C-alpha positions in Angstrom: -8.3 29.3 1.6 -8.5 30.8 4.8 -6.1 30.0 7.2 -6.7 28.0 10.2 -6.3 29.4 13.6 -4.3 27.7 16.5 -3.7 28.4 20.2 -0.4 27.4 21.4 -0.4 27.7 25.0 3.1 26.9 26.0 5.9 28.6 28.7 8.9 27.7 27.0 9.4 30.9 24.6 11.8 29.6 22.4 9.6 26.6 21.5 6.3 28.6 20.7 8.6 30.8 18.3 10.4 27.8 16.3 6.2 26.3 16.0 5.1 29.4 14.9 7.9 29.7 12.0 7.4 25.9 11.2 3.3 26.2 11.0 3.0 29.4 9.8 3.8 28.4 6.1 1.6 25.6 6.4 -1.4 27.8 6.6 -2.0 28.3 10.1 -2.3 31.5 12.3 -1.0 31.2 15.6 -1.7 32.9 18.7 0.8 32.3 21.5 -0.2 32.1 25.1 2.9 31.7 27.9 0.9 30.9 31.2 -1.9 29.1 31.9 -4.3 31.9 32.9 -3.6 34.1 29.8 -4.1 30.5 27.7 -7.2 30.4 29.3 -8.4 33.6 28.9 -7.7 33.3 25.0 -9.1 29.9 24.6 -12.4 31.3 26.2 -12.7 34.5 24.3 -14.6 35.2 21.1 -12.0 34.6 18.9 -12.4 31.1 17.3 -9.7 28.7 17.4 -10.1 25.7 15.1 -7.4 23.9 17.3 -5.7 24.3 21.0 -2.1 23.1 21.5 -1.6 22.8 25.3 1.4 22.1 27.6 0.7 20.4 30.8 3.5 22.3 32.7 2.2 25.9 32.9 2.6 28.5 35.4 -0.3 30.0 37.2 -2.4 27.4 35.9 -1.5 23.8 34.9 -2.3 22.3 31.4 -5.2 20.1 33.4 -6.5 23.0 35.0 -6.7 24.8 31.6 -8.6 21.7 30.2 -10.9 21.3 33.1 -11.9 24.9 32.9 -12.5 25.1 29.2 -14.4 22.0 28.9 -17.1 23.4 30.9 -17.6 25.7 28.5 -16.0 25.1 25.0 -15.6 22.2 22.8 -12.8 23.2 20.8 -10.3 20.3 19.9 -7.2 19.9 22.4 -4.3 18.2 21.6 -1.9 17.8 24.4 1.6 18.0 24.7 2.8 16.0 27.4 6.3 14.6 28.6 7.6 11.8 27.3 6.9 8.4 28.4 4.5 10.0 31.1 1.6 8.0 30.9 -0.3 9.3 34.0 -0.3 12.5 32.0 -1.6 11.2 28.8 -4.4 9.4 30.7 -5.4 11.9 32.9 -5.6 14.5 29.6 -8.0 12.5 27.6 -9.8 11.8 31.2 -10.8 15.3 31.2 -11.1 16.0 27.7 -8.4 16.5 25.8 -8.9 15.0 21.9 -5.3 13.7 21.4 -1.6 13.9 22.8 1.7 14.2 21.6 4.9 13.6 23.9 7.6 15.7 24.0 9.9 15.8 22.2 8.3 15.1 19.2 9.2 15.0 15.4 7.4 18.5 13.8 6.2 16.4 11.0 4.0 14.0 13.4 2.6 17.2 15.1 1.8 18.6 11.7 0.0 15.2 10.5 -1.7 15.1 13.9 -3.0 19.0 13.8 -4.1 18.3 10.1 -6.3 15.2 11.4 -8.0 17.1 14.1 -8.6 20.3 11.6 -9.7 17.9 9.0 -12.2 16.2 11.4 -13.9 19.5 12.4 -14.0 20.7 9.1 -16.0 17.6 7.6 -18.5 18.5 10.6 -20.7 20.4 8.3 -21.3 17.6 5.9 -22.9 15.9 8.8 -26.1 18.1 8.4 -27.0 15.6 5.4 -27.0 12.5 7.5 -30.1 11.1 9.2 -30.4 11.1 12.9 -29.2 7.8 14.6 -31.7 6.4 17.4 -30.7 3.2 19.5 -32.6 2.4 22.4 -32.6 5.2 24.4 -29.9 6.9 22.7 -30.6 9.7 20.0 -27.4 11.1 17.9 -27.9 14.1 15.7 -25.1 14.8 13.3 -26.4 17.8 12.2 -26.6 19.5 15.5 -23.5 17.5 17.1 -25.7 16.8 20.1 -26.7 13.2 21.9 -29.6 12.6 24.1 -29.7 9.8 26.3 -33.0 8.7 28.5 -34.1 12.4 27.1 -31.1 14.3 28.7 -28.4 15.6 26.9 -25.0 14.3 27.0 -22.0 16.7 27.5 -19.5 15.5 24.6 -16.2 16.3 23.2 -15.9 16.4 19.5 -13.7 12.9 19.6 -16.3 11.4 21.8 -19.2 12.5 19.5 -17.2 11.2 16.5 -16.1 7.4 18.5 -19.7 7.2 19.2 -21.4 8.2 16.0 -18.7 5.3 14.5 -19.9 2.5 16.9 -23.5 3.2 16.8 -23.4 3.5 12.8 -21.7 -0.2 13.3 -24.2 -1.3 15.8 -23.9 -5.2 16.4 -20.7 -5.2 14.5 -17.0 -5.5 15.6 -14.8 -2.2 15.0 -11.3 -2.4 16.0 -9.3 0.3 17.6 -7.3 0.6 14.6 -10.3 1.4 12.5 -11.4 4.0 15.4 -8.0 5.4 15.3 -7.9 5.9 11.8 -11.5 7.1 11.3 -11.8 9.5 14.3 -8.1 10.6 15.0 -7.0 10.3 11.6 -4.2 8.6 12.4 -2.9 4.6 12.7 -3.1 3.2 16.0 0.4 3.2 17.9 1.6 0.6 20.0 0.7 1.2 23.7 -1.7 3.7 22.5 -4.4 4.3 25.1 -6.1 7.1 23.5 -8.8 5.2 22.1 -9.4 3.0 25.3 -9.8 6.4 26.8 -12.6 7.8 24.8 -14.5 4.7 24.9 -14.0 4.6 28.8 -15.5 8.5 29.0 -18.2 7.5 26.7 -19.3 4.5 29.0 -19.0 6.5 32.0 -21.3 9.5 30.7 -23.8 7.0 29.1 -23.7 4.7 32.4 -24.9 8.0 34.7 -28.2 8.4 32.4 -29.0 4.9 31.6 -28.5 1.4 33.2 -28.1 -0.5 30.1 -24.7 -1.7 28.8 -24.5 0.0 25.7 -20.7 -0.3 24.3 -18.8 -4.2 24.7 -15.0 -4.5 25.0 -14.2 -7.6 22.6 -10.6 -7.8 24.3 -7.9 -7.7 22.0 -10.3 -7.0 19.3 -12.1 -3.7 19.9 -15.4 -2.5 20.5 -19.3 -3.2 19.8 -22.1 -1.1 20.1 -24.7 -3.8 21.3 -28.0 -4.2 19.8 -30.4 -1.7 21.5 -33.5 -2.5 23.6 -36.5 -1.4 21.8 -38.3 1.7 23.6 -41.9 2.0 23.1 
């Protein structure tokens, strides 16, 4: 089995060395960048990365700037490494397009589990080619191409946003709990006070509402989300 290729962007050289030694035997090839400019250059090069681990506090370009520039051209999954208890960093990272976050200091087993979940989700994408397109009202989702069109215009979605939308559309009219979304999309149980699913859905709403005036995703407070029954488009 071919090793998965990870890019670790962090300016703490002791930390990156320890993490490389920990993850290497688990089947990962690790490339390291110690500042934001170098990290962005590597992330947007011709090298294919299965996942990027991105620290927030970086010299030259901080993690948020790296992520903004990366998302203008690449949808590589990104796991943000944030300061413990800093909700602002977590929320901003998700708004910009991070797939998930983990607060430092963290348990290495937790990091390994997060990496496996995101990499596994991406590895499963080719199986989507056997699934039929979903068309609900003015939204059309293609599993084979990983593209979504709303009112005839292409939506620029991250891989996580695509997976959340796909799950909600498949269950049109039904309640989908945040716990289900977390387990099926992020591959992990929803932790207390975890805002990640809320932010991914919020991002989806903003992008959909920019192209269509119809409400598509309803929040059922304390329960989850529902993709509304679509209005028929002639």
